[in-house]
N, C-alpha and C positions, 0 to 999 in steps of 0.2 A: 957752698958750705951746706952741710946737712944739719940734722937735729937728732937728738937722742930722745926717744919716747919711752916713758916708764910704763911697763905693762902690768904693774902690780895690781891696779884695780880689776883688771880682767882675771888675773890669777886668783885673786880673792873671791871674785864672783863665782868662778868655776868651782871653787872649793867650799862655797857657802860661808866664807869668813867675812866678818864685819870689821869696821875700824877698831872696835873694842877688842876683838880677837887679835888684831895686829898689835895693838898697844900692849896687851898682855905678853905676846910672843917676844916683843922687842923691849919690854920693860920700860915703856915711855908713857907719857900722858896721851889721852885721846887726841888732843889738839896736835901734838907732835906726830902721832901716827897718821893722822889725816894729811898733814903736810908732806910727810914722807911718801904716803901712798900716791899723792898727786905729783910727786917730783919737785915740790916746792922747797923741800929740805932734803939734804943729802943723807944717804944711808952710809953708815960706817962699814968697814970691811967685815966686822963681826956680825952686824945686822944682815948684811947681804948674804953671808954664809948661812945664817939661821934660816933666812927665807928660801935660799936654794935647797936646803935640806928639807924644810917643811913642805915645799911644793914639788920637790923632786925635779928641779930644773937647773940649768947652768946660768951663770950671770947674764949671758947674752940673750936669755929668754926673759929676763926682767927688764934689762935695758936694751932697747932695739934701736939701731942707727938707721935713720931714714935719710938717704941723700936727697938733695934738692933736685927737682926735675926741670927747673927752669933752664931753657936753652937746650934741653935734650931733644934729639931728633926722634920723630915718631916713626 
C-alpha cells in the first residue's frame, strides 16, 4: 500500500505564498489553512479547483501518490 503526499507546501513556497495567503484564497481561518496545507484536513473539490487555477497545476500535482517500496527488487 502506498501513501498520498500533499505537495501544497512546495507549491506555496515556489510561489511565495504564506499560510495567510492560502487562508484568504480559500476563505478559511489561518489554522484551517495550515491544516489543509499539511494534509491534516481535506480540501473540498472547490478548494482544489481554486488551488489548481492559482498555481496552474492539475490535481495530481497537488496530491502525489507514492507507492511503498518495501519488497521491491533493486
